[in-house]
C-alpha positions as CSV (number, residue, x, y, z in Angstrom):
1,X,0.0,0.0,0.0
2,X,1.5,3.4,-1.0
3,X,2.7,5.7,1.8
4,X,0.2,8.2,0.4
5,X,-2.6,6.0,1.8
6,X,-1.4,6.3,5.4
7,X,-0.7,10.0,5.0
8,X,-4.3,10.5,3.7
9,X,-5.6,9.3,7.1
10,X,-4.3,12.5,8.6
11,X,-6.0,14.7,6.1
12,X,-9.8,13.9,6.4
13,X,-10.9,17.1,8.1
14,X,-12.2,18.9,5.0
15,X,-14.1,15.8,3.9
16,X,-15.7,15.2,7.3
17,X,-15.9,18.5,9.2
18,X,-17.3,18.9,12.7
19,X,-21.0,18.4,13.1
20,X,-23.4,20.0,15.6
21,X,-22.5,17.6,18.5
22,X,-18.8,18.2,18.0
23,X,-19.4,21.9,18.2
24,X,-21.7,21.5,21.2
25,X,-19.2,19.2,23.1
26,X,-16.3,21.5,22.1
27,X,-13.8,21.0,24.9
28,X,-12.7,18.9,27.9
29,X,-14.4,21.3,30.4
30,X,-17.8,20.7,28.9
31,X,-17.2,16.9,28.8
32,X,-16.0,16.7,32.3
33,X,-19.0,18.6,33.6
34,X,-21.3,16.2,31.6
35,X,-19.6,13.1,33.0
36,X,-19.9,14.3,36.6
37,X,-23.6,14.9,36.0
38,X,-24.5,11.7,34.1
39,X,-21.8,9.1,34.8
40,X,-19.8,10.0,37.9
41,X,-18.9,6.2,38.2
42,X,-16.7,6.4,35.1
43,X,-14.3,8.8,36.6
44,X,-13.6,6.4,39.5
45,X,-13.0,3.6,37.0
46,X,-10.6,5.6,35.0
47,X,-8.8,6.7,38.1
48,X,-8.4,3.1,39.4
49,X,-7.3,1.6,36.1
50,X,-5.0,4.5,35.5
51,X,-3.3,4.0,38.8
52,X,-2.9,0.3,38.0
53,X,-1.4,1.1,34.7
54,X,1.2,3.5,36.1
55,X,2.0,1.1,38.9
56,X,3.1,-1.4,36.2
57,X,4.6,0.8,33.6
58,X,5.9,3.7,35.6
59,X,5.1,7.3,36.4
60,X,7.0,8.5,33.3
61,X,3.9,7.7,31.3
62,X,1.6,9.9,33.5
63,X,1.4,12.7,30.9
64,X,0.5,10.2,28.1
65,X,-2.1,8.6,30.3
66,X,-3.7,11.9,31.3
67,X,-4.1,13.0,27.7
68,X,-5.6,9.7,26.8
69,X,-8.1,9.8,29.6
70,X,-9.0,13.4,28.5
71,X,-9.6,12.0,25.0
72,X,-11.7,9.2,26.4
73,X,-13.9,11.6,28.3
74,X,-14.5,13.8,25.3
75,X,-15.2,11.0,22.9
76,X,-17.5,9.2,25.4
77,X,-19.6,12.3,26.0
78,X,-19.9,12.9,22.2
79,X,-21.1,9.3,21.7
80,X,-23.6,9.8,24.5
81,X,-24.9,13.1,23.1
82,X,-24.9,12.2,19.4
83,X,-26.5,8.7,19.3
84,X,-26.5,7.5,22.9
85,X,-28.7,7.6,26.0
86,X,-28.4,11.4,26.3
87,X,-29.4,12.0,22.7
88,X,-32.6,12.6,20.7
89,X,-31.2,10.4,17.9
90,X,-30.7,7.2,19.9
91,X,-29.0,4.3,18.1
92,X,-29.8,1.1,20.0
93,X,-26.5,-0.5,19.2
94,X,-23.9,2.1,18.1
95,X,-24.0,4.2,21.3
96,X,-21.9,4.8,24.4
97,X,-22.9,1.5,26.0
98,X,-21.2,-0.3,23.1
99,X,-18.1,1.8,23.8
100,X,-18.2,0.6,27.4
101,X,-18.7,-3.0,26.3
102,X,-15.3,-2.7,24.7
103,X,-13.6,-0.5,27.2
104,X,-14.8,-1.8,30.6
105,X,-15.8,-5.2,29.3
106,X,-13.7,-6.9,26.6
107,X,-10.6,-4.9,27.0
108,X,-10.7,-5.2,30.8
109,X,-11.2,-9.0,30.4
110,X,-8.2,-9.0,28.1
111,X,-6.1,-7.2,30.6
112,X,-7.2,-9.3,33.6
113,X,-6.6,-12.6,31.7
114,X,-3.3,-11.6,30.0
115,X,-1.9,-9.1,32.4
116,X,-0.5,-5.6,31.7
117,X,2.7,-7.2,30.4
118,X,0.9,-8.7,27.4
119,X,1.2,-5.4,25.5
120,X,3.2,-2.1,25.6
121,X,1.5,0.7,27.5
122,X,0.8,2.7,24.3
123,X,-1.0,-0.3,22.8
124,X,-3.3,-0.5,25.8
125,X,-4.0,3.3,25.5
126,X,-4.7,3.0,21.8
127,X,-7.1,0.1,22.3
128,X,-9.0,2.1,25.0
129,X,-9.3,5.0,22.6
130,X,-10.5,2.7,19.8
131,X,-13.3,1.6,22.1
132,X,-14.8,5.1,22.4
133,X,-13.8,6.5,19.1
134,X,-14.4,3.9,16.4
135,X,-18.2,4.5,16.1
136,X,-18.3,8.3,16.8
137,X,-20.0,9.0,13.5
138,X,-22.9,6.9,12.2
139,X,-25.0,9.1,9.9
140,X,-22.6,9.6,6.9
141,X,-23.7,8.8,3.3
142,X,-22.8,5.3,2.2
143,X,-19.4,5.4,0.5
144,X,-16.1,3.6,0.5
145,X,-12.5,4.6,0.0
146,X,-10.0,1.7,-0.2
147,X,-13.0,-0.2,1.2
148,X,-13.0,1.9,4.4
149,X,-16.6,3.0,5.2
150,X,-17.6,6.7,5.3
151,X,-18.7,6.3,9.0
152,X,-15.2,5.0,9.8
153,X,-13.4,7.8,7.9
154,X,-15.6,10.4,9.6
155,X,-14.9,8.9,13.0
156,X,-11.1,9.0,12.2
157,X,-11.4,12.7,11.3
158,X,-13.2,13.5,14.6
159,X,-10.9,11.3,16.6
160,X,-7.8,13.2,15.3
161,X,-9.4,16.5,16.2
162,X,-10.1,15.1,19.7
163,X,-6.4,14.1,20.0
164,X,-5.4,17.6,18.8
165,X,-7.6,19.3,21.5
166,X,-6.2,17.3,24.4
167,X,-2.5,17.9,23.8
168,X,-1.4,15.4,21.2
169,X,0.5,16.6,18.1
170,X,0.1,15.3,14.6
171,X,3.8,15.9,14.1
172,X,5.3,14.7,17.3
173,X,2.8,11.9,17.9
174,X,2.3,11.0,14.2
175,X,2.5,7.2,14.7
176,X,0.0,7.4,17.6
177,X,-2.5,9.0,15.2
178,X,-1.7,6.6,12.3
179,X,-2.2,3.5,14.5
180,X,-5.5,4.7,15.8
181,X,-6.7,5.7,12.4
182,X,-5.8,2.3,10.9
183,X,-7.6,0.6,13.8
184,X,-10.7,2.5,13.2
185,X,-10.4,1.9,9.4
186,X,-10.0,-1.8,9.9
187,X,-13.2,-2.0,11.9
188,X,-15.2,-1.5,8.8
189,X,-17.4,-4.6,8.6
190,X,-18.4,-6.0,5.3
191,X,-21.4,-8.4,5.4
192,X,-21.6,-8.9,1.6
193,X,-19.4,-12.0,1.2
194,X,-17.7,-14.7,3.2
195,X,-14.8,-14.0,5.5
196,X,-11.2,-15.2,4.7
197,X,-9.0,-17.6,6.5
198,X,-8.5,-15.8,9.9
199,X,-4.8,-15.6,10.0
200,X,-4.0,-15.5,6.3
201,X,-3.2,-11.8,6.1
202,X,-1.7,-12.4,2.7
203,X,-5.1,-13.1,1.2
204,X,-5.9,-10.2,-1.1
205,X,-9.2,-11.6,-2.2
206,X,-12.3,-9.4,-1.5
207,X,-13.7,-10.8,1.7
208,X,-16.4,-10.1,4.2
209,X,-16.1,-9.6,8.0
210,X,-13.7,-7.0,9.5
211,X,-11.6,-5.2,7.0
212,X,-8.5,-5.3,9.3
213,X,-6.9,-8.5,7.9
214,X,-7.1,-7.1,4.3
215,X,-5.7,-3.8,5.3
216,X,-2.8,-5.5,7.0
217,X,-2.2,-7.5,3.8
218,X,-2.1,-4.3,1.8
219,X,0.2,-2.6,4.2
220,X,2.5,-5.5,4.0
221,X,2.6,-5.2,0.2
222,X,3.7,-8.7,-0.4
223,X,6.2,-9.0,2.5
224,X,6.1,-12.2,4.6
225,X,5.4,-11.6,8.3
226,X,8.9,-12.4,9.2
227,X,10.1,-9.6,7.0
228,X,7.9,-6.9,8.7
229,X,9.7,-4.1,10.5
230,X,8.7,-3.1,14.0
231,X,6.3,-0.4,12.8
232,X,4.4,-2.7,10.5
233,X,4.3,-5.4,13.1
234,X,2.8,-3.0,15.7
235,X,0.2,-1.5,13.2
236,X,-0.9,-5.0,12.2
237,X,-1.1,-6.2,15.8
238,X,-3.2,-3.3,16.9
239,X,-5.6,-3.4,13.9
240,X,-6.2,-7.1,14.3
241,X,-6.7,-6.9,18.2
242,X,-9.1,-4.0,17.7
243,X,-11.1,-5.9,15.1
244,X,-11.5,-8.7,17.5
245,X,-12.5,-6.5,20.4
246,X,-15.3,-5.0,18.2
247,X,-16.8,-8.4,17.3
248,X,-16.1,-10.4,20.4
249,X,-19.8,-10.5,21.3
250,X,-19.6,-14.0,19.7
251,X,-17.5,-15.2,22.6
252,X,-19.5,-13.6,25.4
253,X,-22.3,-15.3,27.5
254,X,-25.0,-16.4,25.1
255,X,-27.7,-14.1,26.5
256,X,-25.3,-11.2,25.9
257,X,-24.8,-12.3,22.3
258,X,-28.5,-12.5,21.7
259,X,-29.0,-9.1,23.3
260,X,-26.4,-7.6,21.0
261,X,-28.2,-9.0,18.0
262,X,-31.5,-7.6,19.1
263,X,-30.0,-4.1,19.7
264,X,-28.5,-4.2,16.2
265,X,-31.8,-5.3,14.5
266,X,-33.6,-2.6,16.5
267,X,-31.3,0.0,15.2
268,X,-31.4,-1.3,11.7
269,X,-35.2,-1.3,11.6
270,X,-35.3,2.3,12.9
271,X,-32.8,3.4,10.3
272,X,-34.9,1.6,7.6
273,X,-38.1,3.5,8.8
274,X,-39.9,0.3,9.9
275,X,-41.7,0.3,13.3
276,X,-41.1,-2.8,15.4
277,X,-44.8,-2.9,16.3
278,X,-45.8,-3.0,12.6
279,X,-46.2,-6.1,10.5
280,X,-43.8,-4.9,7.9
281,X,-40.9,-5.4,10.3
282,X,-41.7,-9.0,11.0
283,X,-40.0,-10.7,8.1
284,X,-36.8,-8.6,8.1
285,X,-36.4,-9.0,11.8
286,X,-37.0,-12.8,11.5
287,X,-34.5,-13.1,8.7
288,X,-31.9,-11.1,10.7
289,X,-32.3,-13.1,13.8
290,X,-32.1,-16.5,12.1
291,X,-30.2,-16.6,8.8
292,X,-28.5,-13.3,9.5
293,X,-27.3,-14.4,12.9
294,X,-26.1,-17.7,11.7
295,X,-24.2,-16.1,8.8
296,X,-22.5,-13.6,11.0
297,X,-21.5,-16.1,13.6
298,X,-20.4,-19.0,11.3
299,X,-19.3,-17.3,8.0
300,X,-18.4,-13.6,8.5
301,X,-16.8,-13.7,11.9
302,X,-13.3,-14.9,12.5
303,X,-10.9,-14.0,15.3
304,X,-7.9,-12.5,13.5
305,X,-5.4,-11.9,16.4
306,X,-3.8,-14.5,18.7
307,X,-4.9,-12.5,21.8
308,X,-8.5,-12.3,20.6
309,X,-8.6,-16.0,19.9
310,X,-7.0,-16.9,23.3
311,X,-9.3,-14.7,25.3
312,X,-12.6,-15.0,23.4
313,X,-12.3,-18.1,21.3
314,X,-13.4,-20.6,23.9
315,X,-16.6,-18.6,24.5
316,X,-17.4,-18.7,20.8
317,X,-17.0,-22.5,20.7
318,X,-19.4,-22.8,23.6
319,X,-22.0,-20.6,21.7
320,X,-21.8,-22.6,18.5
321,X,-24.4,-25.2,19.4
322,X,-26.5,-22.6,21.1
323,X,-26.8,-20.4,18.0
324,X,-27.9,-23.4,15.9
325,X,-30.5,-24.5,18.6
326,X,-31.9,-21.0,18.8
327,X,-32.3,-20.6,15.0
328,X,-33.9,-24.1,14.9
329,X,-36.3,-23.0,17.7
330,X,-37.3,-19.9,15.9
331,X,-38.0,-21.7,12.6
332,X,-40.1,-24.2,14.5
333,X,-42.0,-21.5,16.2
334,X,-42.6,-19.6,13.0
335,X,-42.7,-22.3,10.3
336,X,-42.5,-20.7,6.9
337,X,-41.8,-17.4,8.4
338,X,-43.9,-14.9,10.5
339,X,-47.6,-15.5,10.6
340,X,-50.1,-12.8,9.4
341,X,-50.4,-10.1,12.0
342,X,-47.0,-10.9,13.5
343,X,-44.7,-7.9,14.2
344,X,-41.0,-7.4,14.5
345,X,-41.5,-7.0,18.2
346,X,-43.2,-10.4,18.4
347,X,-40.1,-12.0,16.8
348,X,-37.8,-10.1,19.2
349,X,-39.7,-11.2,22.2
350,X,-39.6,-14.9,21.1
351,X,-35.9,-14.6,20.3
352,X,-35.0,-13.2,23.8
353,X,-37.2,-15.8,25.5
354,X,-35.4,-18.6,23.7
355,X,-32.1,-17.1,24.6
356,X,-33.0,-17.2,28.2
357,X,-34.1,-20.8,28.0
358,X,-31.0,-21.9,26.1
359,X,-28.8,-19.6,28.2
């Protein structure tokens, strides 16, 4: 991949300028006040995790940690006020709770199971920022550039402006920006075709699932992994771990997996203009929660990093039979599809009840 591609990630501001939420949540003071009012618990969590981080890596990283925590606060509040629980335009899936699923859930689990020593401190900080920044923008017109979605590119642009505002420098911290931009770019998820071999990053074929493996392959430009320099190794590692964090719902307790599917279909139906209490939503909801769920779980999703596979792979194996059993249950309950008069909400209710029973 030409060097111009990487440089272009630093120059997305004109294509994706600040929106009303970014102007409203313009600085750290505003974000800090909003956090104290709405989520005072998160400040305590950041304080505790930050102290643990410095105790392991050393006080020389205090400034880097503080700037990262400032960026976390700013990005979290913008997610909450744009499409989250504090917003008028609530997105049931892509909201601040999804960010916390990654930040306080999956990333914390990775840290607890693997230990701080599993990754350098900067990697941990970049992964935490990925959690709150990768879905910042969700209302961009559909469009792709090097297969990177418009929402992801807009999120990269806003993320870089957040970094600017809390004391990072695009010159002095250029690699920090680039790594985070590549991680967000790689989170583009393609549901159109089947996913590739999970660890075959040399596979250039168009493929579904997370874009990260293909971007890694393009960055490598034909080099075998043993030929990669330290920079490419680090970029690849971060992109693949980030992709796994974003899709690790497949390895979580089954009820959580089912809940995430419901939140996603609720958001999709709202975006499509179909009310869940209307009959027109019944068939698309049914298809999503049966064929669509199976296709995501068995065809599109692959763990693409060794750490992701180690931490979450066992949970996915446990869920394999449960996903099949739930789809079979739904097809038996609705033979031939939803009955006349059935609504999307009826399908969701049955899906959640079956998840509790299978549990």
